[in-house]
C-alpha positions, 0 to 999 in steps of 0.5 A, spaced: 197 129 792 200 122 792 205 124 798 199 127 802 195 120 801 201 116 803 202 121 810 194 119 811 195 112 810 201 112 815 197 116 820 191 111 819 196 105 820 199 108 826 193 109 829 190 102 827 196 099 831 195 103 837 188 101 837 190 094 836 195 094 842 190 097 847 188 093 853 181 089 853 176 091 858 172 086 862 167 090 866 163 085 871 158 088 875 154 084 881 148 086 883 147 087 891 153 083 893 155 086 900 162 084 903 160 077 905 164 075 900 170 070 902 176 075 901 172 081 905 170 076 910 164 081 912 160 076 916 164 074 922 160 068 924 160 065 917 164 063 911 160 065 905 163 060 899 166 065 893 172 061 891 172 064 884 172 071 886 177 069 891 181 066 886 181 073 882 182 077 888 189 073 889 191 075 883 189 082 883 189 089 887 183 088 892 180 095 895 178 093 902 175 100 903 171 101 897 164 104 897 158 106 893 156 113 891 149 111 893 146 105 896 141 104 891 141 101 884 139 106 879 143 112 882 149 108 884 149 105 877 148 112 873 153 115 877 158 110 876 157 109 869 157 117 867 162 119 872 158 124 875 156 123 882 149 123 884 150 128 889 152 133 883 147 130 878 141 130 882 139 123 880 137 120 887 133 114 889 130 109 884 128 112 877 124 107 873 122 107 866 124 103 859 129 108 857 135 112 860 131 117 864 138 119 868 139 123 861 133 128 863 138 131 869 141 137 866 148 135 869 147 128 865 144 131 858 150 131 854 155 127 859 160 122 856 159 115 859 164 110 860 162 105 854 161 112 850 168 114 851 171 107 849 167 106 843 170 113 841 177 110 842 175 105 837 173 099 842 168 094 840 162 095 846 159 089 848 154 089 854 150 083 857 145 083 863 144 088 869 149 094 867 144 100 868 138 099 872 133 095 869 128 090 871 127 083 868 121 079 866 117 076 869 116 083 871 115 088 867 121 089 863 125 096 864 132 098 861 136 104 862 141 102 857 142 107 851 142 103 845 147 107 840 152 106 845 153 099 844 155 095 838 151 089 841 147 088 847 144 081 850 139 080 850 137 087 848 138 094 850 131 094 851 130 088 855 137 087 858 136 081 862 133 074 860 127 071 863 128 069 870 124 063 872 121 063 879 121 058 885 114 054 886 108 058 890 108 053 895 116 055 896 116 062 896 109 063 899 109 058 905 102 057 909 106 058 915 108 065 914 103 071 914 103 072 906 098 078 906 102 083 910 109 080 906 113 086 904 114 087 897 108 082 895 111 077 890 118 080 889 121 080 896 121 072 896 126 067 897 127 059 896 130 054 892 129 052 885 129 045 883 133 046 877 140 046 874 144 052 873 143 053 866 135 054 867 138 061 870 137 068 867 145 069 869 147 063 866 145 065 859 148 072 860 155 069 862 154 064 856 153 070 851 159 073 854 163 067 854 161 066 846 164 073 845 171 071 849 171 065 843 170 070 837 176 073 833 175 081 835 178 086 830 179 091 835 179 091 843 173 090 846 169 093 852 165 087 855 160 089 860 157 083 864 152 084 869 149 079 874 142 080 877 144 075 883 145 076 889 139 081 888 132 079 890 128 074 889 133 070 893 131 064 889 137 060 886 138 052 885 137 047 891 145 045 891 147 052 893 142 052 899 145 045 901 151 048 902 148 052 908 144 048 912 139 052 916 141 049 922 148 052 921 146 059 919 149 064 924 145 071 924 150 077 923 152 081 929 145 085 932 144 090 937 137 090 939 138 098 941 142 099 935 138 105 933 137 109 939 142 114 937 141 114 929 136 115 924 130 111 923 131 109 916 124 107 915 124 100 913 124 097 920 117 094 919 120 089 914 125 087 919 119 086 924 115 082 919 121 077 918 122 076 925 115 076 927 114 070 921 121 067 924 124 068 917 131 071 919 135 065 918 131 063 912 133 070 909 140 069 911 141 062 908 138 065 901 142 071 901 148 066 902 146 061 897 145 067 892 152 070 893 155 063 892 151 062 885 153 069 883 160 067 884 159 061 880 157 065 874 163 069 875 167 063 875 165 061 868 166 068 865 173 068 868 175 060 866 173 062 859 177 069 859 183 065 862 183 059 856 182 065 851 187 068 847 185 075 850 187 073 857 194 076 857 191 083 855 185 084 858 183 089 864 178 086 869 174 090 874 169 086 878 164 091 883 158 091 886 153 097 886 152 097 893 152 093 899 146 089 903 143 089 910 141 082 913 138 084 919 143 089 922 140 096 924 133 093 924 134 092 916 134 087 911 135 091 905 140 096 902 138 104 902 142 106 908 148 110 909 152 105 914 157 101 912 153 095 911 150 098 905 155 102 902 161 097 903 162 093 897 167 088 893 172 092 888 177 088 884 182 090 879 186 086 875 191 089 870 195 084 865 202 085 868 199 083 875 203 077 877 200 076 884 195 080 889 195 085 894 190 089 898 189 097 899 185 099 905 185 106 903 178 109 902 176 109 895 169 110 891 166 106 885 166 113 882 174 111 881 173 106 876 171 110 870 178 114 871 182 108 873 180 105 866 181 111 862 188 112 865 190 104 864 188 104 857 193 110 856 188 116 855 187 123 858 181 123 863 175 127 861 174 133 865 167 131 867 169 126 872 168 126 879 172 120 881 180 119 881 184 114 878 186 109 882 193 107 878 197 110 884 194 105 889 195 099 883 202 101 883 203 102 891 197 100 895 199 104 901 198 111 897 194 115 900 187 117 897 182 121 902 175 121 904 169 118 899 162 120 899 156 116 899 149 120 898 141 118 898 134 120 899 130 116 903 123 116 907 124 117 915 118 118 919 114 119 913 118 124 911 123 125 905 130 125 908 137 126 905 143 124 908 150 124 906 156 120 908 163 121 909 168 115 909 175 116 911 180 111 913 178 110 920 171 114 921 164 114 918 160 121 918 153 122 916 149 128 916 142 129 915 141 136 913 133 136 913 133 134 921 140 137 922 143 131 925 150 128 925 152 121 926 160 119 927 163 112 928 170 110 930 171 104 926 178 102 929 174 100 936 167 100 933 166 096 926 159 095 927 157 102 928 153 101 934 155 108 938 154 114 935 159 119 938 158 125 933 156 129 939 162 127 944 166 133 945 173 130 944 171 128 937 169 135 935 175 136 931 174 129 927 167 132 926 170 139 923 174 135 918 169 131 915 164 137 915 170 140 911 170 134 906 162 134 905 162 142 904 166 141 898 160 137 895 155 141 898 158 148 899 150 151 901 150 146 907 151 151 914 151 147 920 147 150 926 152 151 932 149 149 937 146 143 934 139 142 935 137 136 931 129 134 930 127 128 934 133 127 938 135 129 945 143 130 946 145 130 953 151 134 956 156 128 955 154 127 948 149 121 949 144 121 943 137 118 944 132 118 939 125 121 941 120 115 942 125 109 940 122 102 941 126 096 941 123 091 936 121 085 940 124 078 937 
């Protein structure tokens, strides 16, 4: 009996030692941040100030061709955190609710989320802010966090973000715009706040995380920190607006007839309101200011980690849940399957990295869960749809393969699903309900202006990308010859959307 007890104690000591040596994980989620961040240089006409994210990028592996599984908060986050792509789970569009509604989908009923996995491995799980989809006060608070998965969640797993003050009514609802027809009512607003950073909700989320980094933890931690900005409302302190004077704002690349050969995403009326009310520059200014504010919050978090005793044994992952259009393709929102909406920042830093590098292979945010598991020295769970990026961390030229994004949205008053495949050089999109395809060659057309899906010389490229999508959706049967609903295809492959009209500027 004594021998048995000694063996048990030795095993316990051995396992405790392994747990103690495991790396900590700092998991930073930034909401609605597109590729305008400095190191990605996604706005060809403007330089957006993100010195802190750029500082992290210089010390890390940056994935410059990273894409979301879905261009909307709720389905993207549910997929990323469960490891199950929503193309397989059925979690689509925006699922609201004051509880984890994603658990209602059969494929996710018993699946182990990333924080559950690390908690089972002995980690302390700490969360703050917007990790799962949530809505913050002063709006009706909702949270899809599972309380039992976290040792502590700030401010609460039931209200996952602090109260956010708003700009004055005269700032966000100025008299010179038509507020009665404003999209989104009181939500979709922008303008400066006459306050310091410490009055912002994200400041307090980061403050709590900084406090955790100053504490003595008896086991490794999985610390997830989510900022709300640059999600709308684009209302941040005045000093960030001052960095982008209105007369210096450069509008993003725009082609008036861009959608003549592409699907109507159903949100052109929002862009129409912006241009009719002469607010395009104000929107770009406000979004840029919100990005720089979010970067400042990330900087406060990184500063605390670097000055703490955990800096040398912490894996850092920074990601955004999806991108954002700022007028491109007649859209000022996300919710599309084009590059502007799916391409996101993704940065991974391991404790042994001494200098930064870049990987331009296509990767998915679905790959974060398996990457963290492998970096922490554990076997990958069987249910994961992503792939570990450890090979790319070791060799950024290591090949990956195409990645898939998916979404269901309104188009011409109908619900239309779409599925995008992003390879190294091409973006392919298929809309099954209307049997319509899009293909863009990023080597010559980075703004995705010309849909070449029906050009005969690209038939082999189409077949290759269809094959990738078929692995996810084997039930899809492409019609040959194609006869897409609502489009006319010329013999040379030119596409014309029926009834298309340019929005008047």
